[in-house]
Each structure stands twice: as C-alpha cells, then as structure tokens.
C-alpha positions in Angstrom: 28.8 21.3 -69.7 25.8 19.2 -69.4 26.4 15.9 -70.5 24.3 13.3 -71.3 25.9 10.1 -70.9 29.1 9.4 -67.5 31.6 6.8 -67.7 32.7 6.2 -63.9 36.2 4.7 -63.0 35.6 2.9 -59.8 32.8 1.2 -58.3 32.9 2.2 -54.9 30.1 4.1 -52.7 31.2 7.3 -54.2 30.6 6.7 -58.0 27.3 4.7 -56.7 25.8 7.5 -55.2 26.7 9.7 -58.0 25.2 7.2 -60.2 22.1 7.6 -58.2 21.2 11.2 -58.6 22.3 10.8 -62.8 18.8 8.5 -62.4 16.9 10.4 -60.2 17.4 13.8 -59.5 18.5 14.3 -63.1 16.2 11.5 -65.2 19.0 9.2 -66.7 18.5 6.4 -68.4 20.7 3.9 -66.9 22.2 2.5 -70.4 23.6 6.1 -70.1 26.0 4.2 -67.5 29.1 2.6 -67.2 31.7 1.8 -64.4 34.6 0.3 -64.5 37.1 -1.6 -61.9 38.6 -4.4 -60.9 35.4 -5.2 -58.6 32.4 -4.5 -57.3 32.0 -2.8 -54.1 35.0 -0.8 -53.7 36.3 -0.8 -50.5 32.9 -1.2 -48.0 33.1 -5.1 -48.8 32.1 -8.1 -46.9 31.2 -11.7 -47.7 32.8 -15.3 -47.5 36.4 -15.6 -48.5 35.0 -17.0 -52.1 34.0 -13.8 -52.5 37.3 -12.6 -53.1 40.1 -12.5 -56.7 42.9 -14.1 -55.9 44.7 -10.6 -56.1 44.4 -11.0 -52.8 45.4 -13.8 -51.2 48.7 -15.3 -51.1 50.4 -15.3 -54.3 53.0 -18.4 -55.0 51.7 -19.4 -51.7 49.1 -21.5 -51.2 46.9 -20.9 -48.4 45.3 -23.7 -46.3 41.9 -22.6 -45.3 39.9 -20.7 -47.6 36.9 -20.9 -45.3 34.9 -17.8 -43.1 34.2 -14.3 -43.7 36.0 -11.5 -44.8 35.5 -7.6 -44.3 38.4 -5.9 -44.6 37.1 -3.4 -42.6 34.2 -2.0 -40.8 32.0 1.7 -40.7 30.1 2.9 -38.1 27.0 5.4 -39.1 25.9 8.7 -37.5 22.7 9.8 -38.6 23.6 13.2 -37.1 26.5 14.0 -39.8 25.9 11.6 -42.1 23.1 13.1 -43.5 23.8 12.5 -47.3 24.1 8.6 -47.1 21.4 8.8 -45.3 19.3 10.5 -48.3 21.1 7.9 -50.2 20.1 5.2 -48.6 16.3 6.2 -48.9 16.3 6.2 -52.1 16.8 2.1 -52.9 14.9 -0.7 -51.3 17.0 -3.2 -48.9 18.1 -5.8 -50.3 17.6 -8.4 -47.2 14.2 -6.3 -46.1 11.5 -6.4 -48.0 9.2 -2.9 -47.9 12.0 -1.3 -46.7 14.7 1.4 -47.8 18.0 1.1 -47.2 17.7 3.4 -45.0 14.9 2.6 -43.4 16.3 -0.8 -43.1 19.1 0.4 -41.2 17.0 2.9 -38.8 14.9 -0.3 -38.0 18.1 -2.5 -36.6 19.4 0.2 -35.0 16.6 1.6 -32.9 15.9 -2.1 -31.6 20.3 -2.2 -31.1 21.5 1.0 -29.7 25.0 1.0 -29.1 25.8 1.5 -25.5 29.8 0.4 -25.0 30.5 -0.3 -21.3 34.2 -1.3 -22.2 35.2 1.4 -24.4 39.0 1.4 -22.8 40.0 -2.1 -21.6 43.7 -2.1 -19.6 45.5 -4.8 -18.3 45.7 -5.2 -14.6 43.0 -2.8 -14.6 40.4 -4.2 -16.8 37.9 -1.5 -17.5 38.7 1.9 -17.6 36.3 4.4 -16.8 36.3 6.6 -20.4 34.0 9.1 -18.4 36.9 10.2 -17.5 38.6 12.2 -20.0 42.2 13.2 -18.4 42.8 16.5 -20.2 44.1 19.3 -17.8 44.4 23.0 -19.0 46.7 23.0 -21.6 44.8 20.2 -23.8 41.9 22.1 -23.6 43.0 25.3 -25.2 44.8 23.6 -28.2 41.5 21.7 -28.6 39.6 24.8 -28.6 41.5 27.1 -30.6 40.8 23.8 -33.9 37.3 23.6 -32.6 37.3 28.0 -33.1 39.4 28.2 -35.7 37.4 30.2 -38.6 36.7 28.0 -41.9 38.7 30.2 -44.1 42.0 29.6 -41.7 42.4 25.9 -42.6 45.4 26.4 -44.5 47.6 27.8 -41.3 47.9 24.0 -40.6 48.6 22.8 -44.1 51.7 20.1 -43.6 51.4 19.8 -40.4 50.9 16.7 -37.8 48.5 16.3 -34.8 52.1 15.5 -33.0 53.4 18.8 -34.3 50.4 20.7 -33.0 50.5 19.2 -29.6 54.3 19.5 -29.4 54.5 21.4 -25.9 52.3 19.4 -24.7 52.9 15.4 -25.0 50.5 15.0 -21.9 47.7 14.8 -24.8 48.3 11.3 -25.9 47.9 10.0 -22.9 44.6 10.9 -22.0 41.7 8.9 -22.1 39.9 11.5 -24.5 43.3 10.8 -27.5 43.2 6.7 -26.6 39.1 6.9 -27.5 39.4 9.2 -30.0 42.5 7.5 -31.8 40.6 4.2 -31.8 37.1 5.2 -32.9 38.3 7.7 -35.8 41.3 5.9 -36.9 44.1 9.1 -36.5 47.8 9.0 -35.4 49.7 11.5 -34.0 51.5 12.0 -37.1 48.1 12.5 -38.8 46.8 15.8 -40.4 45.7 18.2 -37.7 43.5 19.6 -40.4 42.2 16.7 -40.8 41.7 16.8 -37.2 40.1 20.0 -37.0 37.6 19.2 -39.4 36.3 16.4 -37.3 36.4 18.6 -33.9 34.0 20.9 -36.3 31.5 17.9 -37.2 31.7 15.8 -34.8 31.9 18.6 -31.6 29.0 17.0 -29.9 30.6 13.0 -29.3 32.4 15.0 -26.6 29.4 14.4 -24.2 29.3 10.2 -25.1 32.8 9.4 -27.1 33.1 6.5 -23.6 30.1 5.0 -25.4 29.5 5.5 -28.6 25.8 6.2 -28.4 26.0 8.4 -31.3 26.8 5.8 -33.4 24.8 3.5 -35.5 25.0 0.8 -37.5 23.7 -1.5 -40.3 21.9 -4.9 -39.9 24.3 -6.5 -41.4 27.9 -6.1 -42.7 28.9 -2.7 -45.3 28.7 -4.9 -48.3 24.8 -6.3 -47.3 23.8 -3.8 -46.4 25.2 -0.4 -48.2 26.3 -1.7 -51.2 24.0 -4.4 -52.0 21.1 -2.7 -52.2 23.3 0.3 -54.7 24.2 -3.1 -57.3 21.1 -4.4 -57.5 19.1 -0.8 -58.2 21.2 0.0 -60.1 21.5 -3.4 -62.5 17.4 -2.7 -62.3 17.7 0.4 -63.8 20.1 -1.4 -66.6 23.7 1.0 -65.2 26.4 -0.9 -66.9 29.2 -2.7 -64.9 32.4 -4.0 -66.7 34.2 -5.2 -63.5 37.8 -7.3 -63.6 39.1 -4.0 -65.9 41.3 -1.3 -64.7 42.0 2.3 -66.9 45.7 2.5 -67.1 46.2 5.7 -68.8 44.5 9.0 -70.1 44.3 10.6 -73.5 43.4 14.1 -73.2 42.4 16.9 -75.7 45.5 19.6 -76.2 44.6 23.0 -75.0 45.7 26.2 -76.2 45.8 27.1 -73.0 47.5 24.3 -71.7 45.4 24.0 -68.6 41.7 22.8 -69.7 40.9 19.2 -68.8 39.4 17.5 -71.2 39.1 13.6 -71.3 39.2 12.0 -74.7 40.1 8.4 -73.9 40.8 5.8 -71.7 43.5 3.6 -72.0 41.3 0.0 -70.0 42.8 -3.0 -69.2 40.9 -6.5 -69.5 42.4 -8.9 -66.6 40.3 -11.6 -67.5 41.9 -11.8 -70.6 45.2 -9.6 -70.4 44.0 -7.7 -73.0 43.6 -3.5 -73.5 41.3 -1.0 -75.2 40.9 2.4 -75.5 37.5 4.2 -74.9 37.0 6.9 -76.6 35.2 9.2 -74.8 33.4 12.4 -76.9 31.8 15.5 -76.0 28.6 14.4 -74.2 30.6 12.4 -71.5 31.3 12.8 -68.7 34.4 11.2 -66.7 33.6 10.2 -62.7 37.1 9.2 -60.9 37.4 8.2 -57.5 41.4 8.6 -57.3 42.3 6.7 -54.7 41.2 3.7 -52.4 41.5 2.6 -49.5 42.2 -1.0 -50.1 44.1 -0.5 -52.9 47.0 -3.5 -52.5 45.7 -4.8 -50.0 46.8 -8.6 -49.2 45.2 -11.7 -47.4 46.1 -14.6 -45.6 44.4 -17.0 -43.4 44.7 -19.0 -40.2 48.5 -20.5 -40.9 49.7 -18.0 -43.1 50.0 -14.8 -42.7 48.6 -11.8 -45.2 52.3 -10.7 -47.8 53.3 -6.9 -47.9 52.4 -6.1 -51.5 54.6 -2.9 -52.4 52.9 -1.8 -55.8 51.4 1.8 -55.9 47.5 1.8 -55.4 45.8 1.1 -58.4 43.6 4.4 -58.7 46.3 6.3 -57.3 48.9 5.5 -60.2 45.8 6.8 -62.6 45.5 9.8 -60.3 49.4 10.6 -60.4 49.0 10.5 -64.3 46.9 13.2 -64.7 48.7 15.0 -62.2 51.6 14.9 -64.5 49.5 16.9 -67.0 47.4 19.4 -64.9 49.1 21.7 -62.0 45.5 21.7 -59.9 45.3 17.9 -59.1 46.9 17.2 -55.9 49.9 15.3 -54.7 49.3 11.4 -54.9 52.5 10.8 -53.0 51.9 12.5 -49.6 49.2 9.6 -49.5 50.7 6.7 -51.3 54.1 6.8 -50.6 54.3 6.9 -47.0 53.1 3.9 -45.8 54.6 4.5 -42.3 51.8 6.2 -41.8 49.2 5.0 -43.5 49.5 1.1 -42.8 47.0 -1.6 -40.8 46.7 -5.1 -40.3 43.1 -6.5 -39.7 41.7 -9.6 -39.1 38.1 -11.2 -39.2 37.7 -14.4 -37.2 35.0 -16.6 -37.7 34.1 -20.0 -35.1 32.2 -22.7 -35.1 30.5 -21.9 -31.6 30.4 -19.0 -29.4 33.0 -19.4 -26.7 34.8 -16.9 -27.7 32.1 -14.5 -28.2 30.8 -15.7 -24.5 34.4 -15.2 -23.2 34.2 -11.8 -24.5 31.2 -10.5 -23.4 32.1 -11.7 -20.0 34.6 -9.8 -19.8 33.9 -7.0 -21.2 30.1 -6.9 -19.4 27.9 -5.8 -22.7 26.4 -7.8 -25.5 27.5 -8.5 -29.1 26.6 -5.5 -31.2 27.0 -2.4 -28.7 30.7 -2.0 -28.9 34.0 -1.3 -30.2 36.7 -2.8 -27.3 40.3 -1.3 -27.7 43.0 -2.6 -25.3 45.4 -0.9 -23.4 49.6 -2.0 -23.4 50.8 -1.4 -19.9 54.7 -1.8 -21.1 56.2 1.0 -22.6 56.1 0.5 -26.4 56.0 4.3 -28.1 59.2 6.5 -28.8 58.4 8.2 -26.1 58.2 5.6 -23.9 54.4 6.1 -22.9 51.3 3.2 -22.6 49.4 3.3 -26.1 46.7 1.0 -27.7 48.0 -2.3 -29.1 44.8 -3.7 -30.7 41.1 -3.0 -31.4 38.1 -4.8 -31.8 34.6 -4.9 -32.6 31.8 -7.6 -32.1 29.2 -7.2 -34.4 26.0 -7.9 -33.4 24.9 -11.9 -34.6 25.1 -13.0 -37.6 26.8 -10.5 -39.1 26.5 -12.0 -42.9 22.9 -13.4 -43.9 24.9 -17.2 -44.8 25.9 -17.5 -41.5 25.1 -20.2 -39.5 23.3 -20.0 -36.1 26.2 -21.6 -34.2 29.1 -19.1 -36.0 30.4 -16.0 -34.1 32.4 -13.3 -36.5 34.7 -10.8 -35.0 36.6 -7.9 -36.8 39.6 -6.5 -35.5 42.5 -4.0 -36.3 46.2 -3.0 -35.0 46.6 0.6 -36.2 50.6 0.1 -35.4 50.8 -3.0 -37.1 55.1 -3.1 -37.2 54.9 -3.0 -33.2 55.4 -6.7 -31.2 53.2 -8.8 -30.1 52.9 -8.8 -26.0 52.1 -12.9 -25.8 53.2 -13.9 -30.1 56.7 -11.8 -30.1 56.5 -10.6 -33.9 55.2 -8.0 -35.4 51.7 -7.5 -36.4 52.3 -7.4 -40.2 54.2 -10.4 -39.6 51.9 -12.7 -37.3 49.4 -16.1 -38.6 45.7 -15.8 -37.7 46.2 -18.0 -35.2 48.9 -16.1 -34.6 46.4 -13.0 -34.4 44.0 -14.7 -32.1 46.7 -16.0 -29.2 47.6 -12.4 -29.2 44.2 -11.0 -28.8 43.9 -14.0 -26.0 46.4 -12.7 -24.7 45.2 -9.1 -24.1 41.9 -10.3 -22.6 43.6 -12.5 -19.8 45.0 -9.4 -18.9 42.2 -7.3 -19.0 40.3 -10.0 -16.3 43.5 -12.2 -15.3 41.4 -13.6 -11.8 40.1 -17.1 -12.1 38.2 -18.8 -15.1 40.9 -16.9 -16.8 40.3 -16.8 -20.8 43.7 -18.2 -21.4 42.6 -21.5 -19.6 40.9 -21.7 -22.5 42.7 -21.2 -24.9 43.4 -24.6 -26.6 39.8 -24.8 -26.6 39.4 -21.5 -28.5 41.5 -22.0 -30.6 40.1 -25.4 -32.1 36.5 -23.6 -32.6 37.9 -21.0 -35.4 36.9 -22.0 -38.6 39.6 -19.4 -39.7 41.0 -16.1 -38.9 42.2 -14.1 -41.7 44.3 -11.3 -41.2 44.4 -8.2 -44.0 47.5 -6.4 -45.1 46.1 -2.6 -46.3 48.5 -0.3 -46.8 46.9 2.9 -47.3 44.1 2.1 -44.6 45.0 5.4 -43.3 46.6 7.4 -45.6 43.4 9.7 -46.5 44.2 11.4 -42.6 47.7 11.7 -43.5 50.0 14.4 -43.7 49.2 17.3 -46.0 48.4 20.1 -47.3 44.6 21.3 -48.4 46.2 21.5 -52.4 46.9 18.0 -52.1 43.8 16.7 -52.9 41.4 17.5 -56.3 38.7 19.2 -56.1 35.6 17.3 -57.0 34.8 19.8 -60.6 38.9 21.1 -60.9 39.6 24.5 -62.3 39.1 23.7 -66.2 37.7 20.7 -66.4 34.9 20.1 -69.1 34.3 16.8 -68.3 36.8 15.7 -65.4 35.4 15.2 -62.2 36.5 13.7 -58.9 35.0 11.7 -55.8 35.3 9.4 -52.9 38.3 10.0 -49.4 40.7 11.4 -52.2 38.8 14.5 -53.2 39.0 17.9 -51.4 35.4 18.9 -49.7 34.6 22.5 -47.9 33.5 21.5 -44.2 34.0 17.6 -44.9 35.0 15.1 -43.0 36.9 11.8 -44.7 36.8 7.9 -43.7 33.1 8.9 -43.9 30.3 7.3 -46.0 29.0 10.9 -46.1 32.1 12.5 -47.8 31.6 9.9 -50.4 28.2 9.9 -51.2 28.2 13.9 -51.5 31.2 14.1 -53.9 29.3 11.8 -56.2 26.2 14.4 -55.3 27.9 17.3 -56.5 29.8 16.1 -59.5 26.4 13.8 -60.5 24.7 18.2 -60.2 27.7 19.6 -61.8 27.2 17.5 -65.4 23.5 17.7 -65.4 23.1 21.6 -64.7 21.5 21.2 -61.6 21.7 23.6 -59.1 23.7 23.3 -55.7 21.3 24.6 -53.6 19.7 21.0 -54.0 22.8 19.0 -52.5 21.7 17.5 -49.2 22.0 20.7 -45.8 25.5 19.9 -44.2 25.2 20.4 -40.5 27.4 22.6 -38.5 27.8 21.7 -34.7 30.7 23.3 -34.6 28.0 26.9 -34.9 26.0 25.8 -32.2 25.7 27.1 -29.2 24.3 24.6 -27.4 26.6 22.2 -28.5 29.3 24.3 -28.1 28.8 25.1 -24.3 27.9 20.5 -23.8 31.7 20.2 -25.4 33.0 23.0 -22.7 31.3 21.7 -20.0 32.8 17.8 -21.1 36.3 18.8 -21.2 36.7 19.8 -17.5 35.6 15.4 -16.5 
C-alpha cells in the first residue's frame, strides 16, 4: 500500500496540495512526483490574455483584441472553514511578498482590507436593498432548520432531491433576501442538490448573522493564480517536481483481478497536445496515481469585446477519463450526473479591463463603497422565472485594485457573471451566452442605471465608459456549477475507493464527509488525504475540520437571525 512515487493527473490545487504534503510530511524528494496536465493551474487561473492557449479562444473565428486580463472565476476564502487551505499556504512562500508565507501574505492583506458589503443587493427602481431583512417566514424557517439539524447519517435521504423539490410547498423561500444572497454568494440554483445546500448550511451556519455584509469573506492580495497557485508552482519546482503540461491522459490500463473489483492502474495513455503524439506511461507497483476527476473549467471558451464566447459541446476531458474508469469498476460514481446536464451547470462570466477609473468610480458612487469590499448583485424588476418571480440578473465583483501584479495604475479590472446564461438581457435583447464583451458592458451599465435612475445617471456616460474599455472577455463555462448538480451521495467516488491499490480521486468531484464542494478547502483536503493514505501517515494527522453546526452558541445566533 505504501508508495514511493506519484503520478498526478491534473495540475490543479488538489494535486498540488497532495504534492506539498508528500514532500513535507512523507519527506519525499520532488523528483518522485510527476504532473500531467493541459495547464499548470487548474480552475484557479488569472492573468493577461496571453496566458491562455488557443483552445480557449473562438476556433475558426479570429478575435480582434487579445489584450486585457482574464479570470474565468473568482474565489472567496473563509479562514474559519478553509482550515486545510490555510495550513497549506502557511507551508510555502508568497510569490509576491518577500519574507512571508502565502498564508501570512493573505492574512496581512485581508487585515488591512476587511470585507464589509454595504450594497449586497441592488434592485432597479429601489437602489440598495436592506439585506439585513432576510424575509423568511415560518415555513422557510422550519424547512431550513430541518436541514441544519439533520444528522450526517441521514444525509442519503436527500439523494437525488433538488432544492426546488425540497421547498416545493414553500415557493416563498425563493423570493427572500436570504435566498438571493445565498444563491449569489455560493452559486446555488433552485435545481441544485439539496444535499449540497445542507452541507453549506452545516459548515457556513454562522453566515446567517452576517451574510448581508459578507464580513466572513476573506480575500487574497491579488488574483487566485498569483496569490494561491503561483506560490505552489514555485515551491514545487524548487523541490524538483516534474511538470509536463499540454498533456491529456486519455485512457487507462488496469490489472486483471480475480475478484474483478480490485482497482490497480498499470498504465496511462498520454497525448502530447503540442506534437499530437501519444505514449503509454507504465505505472509500477511503487507508484500512486492521484487523479483530479473533474474540472469546472473544462471545455471553457473565451470571446472578446466584439465576439461572444463560442459554445463548446465537448465533454470535459478530465470527466471523460473518469467515465472510462466507471465503465470498468462499479464504485467510482456517475460522471454524467455532473457533466451531462449543462442546463443546470453552465455559466457565462466576464472580465472587464479599463484604461481609466471612470466605470470603477461610478460603481463606487452607486454602491457607496470602495473597491474590494463587496460582491454586488442586481435584481430584475420584471418576472423572468417560470413562476413569474423576480430573480438575480447578474452579479459583479469589484476587486481591490490592482488585481494583477502587472496591472497599470490607471487600469481597473472588474469581474462579473450570469448564473443563468440562457436568460435574455434587459438592455441588450440577447441571451447572455450570445453577447459580446461590449454588449455585456452595455448590459452592466444599463443595470446600474436602473439602480440609480436619478440625475447624473451612469447611462449618460455610456459612450465615455465604453471608450475606456481595453477589453471585456466573455467566458463560457459549461460546467461551472456542475459540482452542485442534483445527485446521490454515491455519484462521487471516495478519495480512496474501496479495493483501490494505487488510485485516488481528488478535487471537487470526490466525496468527502462533511466537506463543502466549490471551495479550496475541500480540494486541499482531498489531496491531503491521498498523500497520507499512500505514505502510511495516520489520518489523525489531518487538519481538524470545524463543525459549527455542533456549536450551541452558533446555532442560537443563527436561530435568532432567522427572525430578522
């Protein structure tokens, strides 16, 4: 069972975490670890447009403007729950702040730039909504309390039940300020798994008392690549770890087993994207294979200011490899639950770069808060859901500037997303998924003009704002919310599946007790578990996971807050 070498399939946060723990806790040399991946950052990306390969741009459709910055998604941290992530970051040097660990860097920045959102919800014709009034009624409170109080051993009762189905007799829930804030903070939809909602309620129950201000949110100094991934990459390269990028593992070789259920990888079919060549990599008895079996940025594509992101129908490459393993073994989950239901998993995001601070200053004026303190959302004033209910149109995040180390002092970067990309804009009458970067900027200006319709309206400055835009990059991500898709507990494989001799699963599509997916916390912990398992380190050495759902004071505060 104990291994002396590791092959990592996928070079995202989970596998890099595994590599750090192998080196620091098991005292491996870096030369014992090899990564295969399309890129060397996974979903935690960020950089100027030159950082992204041709596979992300519109194929057969030349783009006018490959300048500006891109972050396909964004990450909010939480020190109280992301304990494994902070342990990991405290083990490696910061990439930008000399003399600090990556954790000290984040703590230092966050202590000087605390989150306090004064405009969490914005609604056309009403301006800033008082999110302190959660708007829950007694039926809402009862159903939420049942989720919070449900014992872990009963969680399978929620197999294959959506949030909408759980609240089917309580449609009022989806018209509360609580839901709008929860939906856009964590990216839930009403068709998402209620099992995942339950886990978030357990781990984030204390957010009841502060969700309207997001004071529990912590942020990195720069984008997630430069503040989280780059320190890991630098450290692992310094240790002698081998990184082989532009590689796709396309298939497995497994050992024959008399019992037909023993999982032993003996070889990997690897395609080199640069040379189009393929090779078979032998896996010997001393080697662990640590596999990130799904990525929320697989099959993502990008457009530009004048071009929408194309819709890429390819099945995610990491999920395709996962699916091939499930065709051989019965206990490795159901990838189609997550990667064959785009209707409930797709997003469109955008990263907007300007050459001056006109738009940034207008957002500051309208929301009454400085950049870096908030996640803003816009509510529609017209019925756009099947039930005729109002809902969120779009969300934006205005980061502390600069968000990238190479960003010029006069430049601003703003990020936003459409959780429901098939809906139609109010100011640009197209589905969001079909909008160019310019049209998304026009929709944003229009939504802001509704929030503050008085004199000195932002709409009057639209030509000047559009002229200030260096680029606005739309990004189509068919699997951005796949990890929330409705599922049964058994649809994700365990980190160490039963009968596995050398294969582990890591990342957001691996099942872990009590952990919330869509967090750096769960990703890091999966890598930590895999590293400890294959080196014989006791799981007692895992970082302690806090259980706020077991804390009477926290539960009492949450109960009181439900009645606000």
